[in-house]
C-alpha positions as CSV (number, residue, x, y, z in Angstrom):
1,M,81.6,-55.7,-16.9
2,T,84.5,-56.5,-19.2
3,S,85.2,-54.5,-22.2
4,D,84.2,-57.3,-24.5
5,S,80.9,-58.0,-22.8
6,Y,77.8,-57.1,-24.5
7,P,75.8,-54.2,-23.0
8,R,73.4,-55.4,-20.4
9,R,70.1,-54.4,-18.7
10,G,67.6,-55.7,-16.2
11,N,68.3,-58.0,-13.3
12,G,67.8,-61.6,-11.9
13,F,64.1,-61.1,-11.7
14,S,63.5,-59.8,-15.2
15,R,65.7,-62.5,-16.6
16,S,63.7,-65.2,-14.8
17,L,60.4,-63.7,-15.7
18,A,61.4,-63.7,-19.5
19,S,62.8,-67.2,-19.1
20,G,59.5,-68.3,-17.7
21,F,57.5,-66.8,-20.2
22,L,59.5,-68.5,-23.0
23,K,59.2,-71.8,-21.3
24,L,55.4,-71.4,-20.8
25,I,55.0,-70.9,-24.7
26,G,57.5,-73.6,-25.3
27,W,60.5,-71.7,-26.5
28,K,64.2,-71.7,-25.6
29,V,67.3,-69.9,-26.4
30,V,69.8,-72.4,-27.8
31,S,73.0,-70.4,-28.3
32,P,74.9,-67.8,-26.2
33,L,74.9,-64.3,-27.5
34,P,78.4,-63.2,-28.7
35,E,80.4,-61.2,-26.1
36,V,81.2,-58.1,-28.1
37,P,80.7,-54.5,-27.1
38,K,79.0,-53.2,-30.2
39,A,77.0,-55.0,-33.1
40,V,74.1,-54.8,-35.4
41,I,71.8,-57.5,-34.8
42,I,69.4,-58.6,-37.4
43,G,66.5,-61.2,-37.0
44,G,64.4,-63.4,-39.3
45,P,62.5,-64.7,-41.0
46,H,60.0,-62.0,-40.1
47,T,56.4,-63.3,-40.9
48,S,54.4,-62.6,-37.8
49,N,53.9,-60.1,-34.9
50,W,54.9,-63.0,-32.6
51,D,58.4,-62.6,-33.9
52,G,58.8,-59.3,-32.0
53,I,57.2,-60.8,-28.8
54,V,59.5,-63.8,-28.8
55,T,62.6,-61.8,-29.7
56,L,61.9,-59.3,-26.9
57,A,61.5,-62.1,-24.3
58,A,64.8,-63.7,-25.5
59,M,66.6,-60.3,-25.2
60,M,65.2,-59.9,-21.7
61,Q,66.4,-63.4,-20.6
62,L,69.8,-62.7,-22.0
63,G,69.9,-59.3,-20.1
64,L,70.8,-57.6,-23.4
65,D,70.5,-53.7,-23.7
66,A,69.6,-53.4,-27.4
67,H,68.1,-50.5,-29.3
68,V,66.1,-49.7,-32.4
69,M,65.9,-46.5,-34.4
70,I,62.4,-44.9,-34.6
71,K,61.4,-41.7,-36.2
72,D,61.8,-38.8,-33.7
73,S,58.1,-37.5,-34.0
74,A,57.1,-40.7,-31.9
75,F,58.9,-39.3,-29.1
76,K,56.6,-36.4,-28.4
77,G,54.8,-36.4,-25.1
78,P,54.7,-39.2,-22.6
79,L,55.2,-41.8,-25.0
80,G,58.8,-40.5,-25.5
81,S,59.9,-41.4,-22.2
82,L,58.4,-45.0,-22.6
83,L,60.1,-45.5,-25.9
84,R,63.5,-44.4,-24.5
85,W,63.0,-46.9,-21.6
86,M,62.5,-49.7,-24.0
87,G,65.5,-49.0,-25.9
88,A,64.4,-46.8,-28.8
89,M,66.4,-44.1,-30.3
90,P,65.1,-41.1,-32.3
91,I,66.0,-40.7,-35.9
92,D,65.4,-37.5,-37.7
93,R,64.4,-38.5,-41.2
94,A,64.3,-34.8,-42.4
95,K,68.0,-34.3,-41.2
96,S,70.8,-34.3,-43.8
97,G,72.3,-37.6,-43.5
98,G,70.0,-40.4,-43.6
99,V,69.1,-43.4,-41.2
100,V,72.5,-45.2,-41.9
101,E,74.5,-42.0,-41.0
102,Q,72.6,-41.2,-37.9
103,T,72.9,-44.8,-36.8
104,V,76.6,-44.9,-37.3
105,A,76.9,-41.7,-35.5
106,Q,75.2,-43.5,-32.4
107,F,77.7,-46.2,-32.6
108,N,80.6,-43.6,-32.6
109,E,79.2,-41.9,-29.6
110,H,78.8,-45.1,-27.4
111,Q,81.3,-47.5,-26.1
112,Q,78.7,-50.2,-26.0
113,L,75.6,-50.5,-28.3
114,F,73.7,-53.2,-29.7
115,M,71.3,-52.0,-32.6
116,I,68.4,-54.1,-33.9
117,V,67.5,-53.8,-37.5
118,A,64.9,-55.7,-39.5
119,P,66.3,-56.1,-43.0
120,E,63.1,-57.5,-44.5
121,G,61.2,-54.4,-43.4
122,T,58.0,-56.1,-43.4
123,R,56.3,-59.4,-42.4
124,S,54.4,-59.8,-45.7
125,G,56.7,-61.3,-48.1
126,A,59.3,-58.6,-48.9
127,S,60.8,-58.8,-52.6
128,Q,64.1,-58.0,-51.5
129,W,66.2,-57.2,-48.2
130,K,67.0,-53.7,-47.3
131,T,70.9,-53.5,-47.0
132,G,71.0,-50.4,-44.6
133,F,72.0,-52.9,-41.8
134,Y,75.1,-53.9,-43.7
135,R,76.2,-50.4,-44.5
136,I,75.6,-49.4,-40.9
137,A,77.9,-52.2,-39.6
138,E,80.6,-51.5,-42.4
139,Q,80.8,-47.8,-41.7
140,A,80.7,-48.3,-37.8
141,G,83.3,-51.2,-38.0
142,V,81.0,-53.4,-35.9
143,P,80.0,-57.2,-36.5
144,I,76.6,-58.3,-37.8
145,I,75.0,-60.9,-35.3
146,V,72.5,-63.1,-37.2
147,A,69.5,-64.0,-35.0
148,S,66.8,-66.5,-36.0
149,A,63.5,-67.8,-34.6
150,D,62.3,-71.3,-35.7
151,Y,58.7,-72.0,-35.2
152,R,58.9,-75.7,-35.6
153,K,61.8,-76.1,-33.2
154,K,60.6,-73.2,-31.0
155,E,64.3,-72.1,-30.8
156,I,66.0,-68.8,-30.8
157,D,69.5,-68.9,-32.2
158,F,72.5,-66.8,-33.0
159,P,74.1,-68.9,-35.6
160,L,76.5,-66.6,-37.2
161,V,78.6,-63.3,-36.6
162,V,79.7,-61.6,-39.5
163,Q,82.5,-58.9,-39.9
164,P,81.6,-57.0,-43.0
165,S,84.2,-57.6,-45.7
166,G,83.1,-54.9,-48.2
167,D,81.8,-57.6,-50.6
168,L,78.0,-57.1,-49.9
169,D,76.9,-59.8,-52.2
170,T,79.1,-62.5,-50.8
171,D,78.4,-61.5,-47.3
172,L,74.6,-61.3,-47.9
173,A,74.6,-64.7,-49.5
174,T,76.2,-66.1,-46.4
175,I,73.8,-64.4,-44.0
176,L,70.8,-65.6,-46.1
177,Q,72.0,-69.0,-46.0
178,C,71.4,-69.1,-42.2
179,Y,67.7,-68.7,-42.7
180,A,67.3,-71.3,-45.5
181,S,66.3,-74.0,-43.1
182,V,64.6,-71.9,-40.4
183,H,60.7,-72.4,-40.3
184,P,58.7,-69.2,-39.8
185,R,55.3,-68.9,-38.4
186,H,53.8,-68.2,-41.8
187,P,55.9,-69.8,-44.5
188,E,53.7,-68.2,-47.3
189,K,55.0,-64.8,-46.1
190,L,58.6,-65.6,-46.4
191,S,60.6,-62.8,-48.1
192,A,61.8,-63.7,-51.6
193,P,65.4,-64.1,-51.0
194,I,64.9,-66.7,-48.3
195,K,62.1,-68.3,-50.3
196,A,64.3,-68.8,-53.2
197,L,66.8,-70.6,-51.1
198,R,64.2,-72.8,-49.6
199,D,62.7,-73.6,-52.8
200,K,66.3,-74.5,-54.3
201,G,67.0,-76.8,-51.2
202,T,63.7,-78.5,-51.9
203,S,64.3,-79.2,-55.5
204,E,67.8,-80.6,-54.9
């Protein structure tokens, strides 16, 4: 494994299994995952539980070892081992230093780490995006990989890699533009920032 390769997991069998599943439901991954050792990866638009299923299959096909932060209380008992195996990392919401700080600490402790963050926070028409993903990437000094799932084309794509510049508004506008033409499973549940871009494009 080279120093610039993304973190890997699984084997040929698991990758073939995921590839076969995606083909069965008519989906495909249309671009390679950027070869970087650390990154925050964000996905959208998020309007359906199917988003997570398609995303997990795509990650398995790519052999990506990616992680999500989940509240530490969920790790009690047998479920904890399963969550860790699936790539979850515990977050202590009662601890001084919030989710951003604890996630940045995880990046600092690992030579390779991909963290998945859902900036919309809900699949039911969020009024705005949560910007924690940006602050994590900025403070950890890692890029943001934009991932999209288009239900009309049935394609998973990685259209953009953004290195935070410190100008949140400009960088966020660039990121949102990647989703302006992506077709979600439920268009009526689009988050407000993406819906505004789509409406603007339709009216021009």
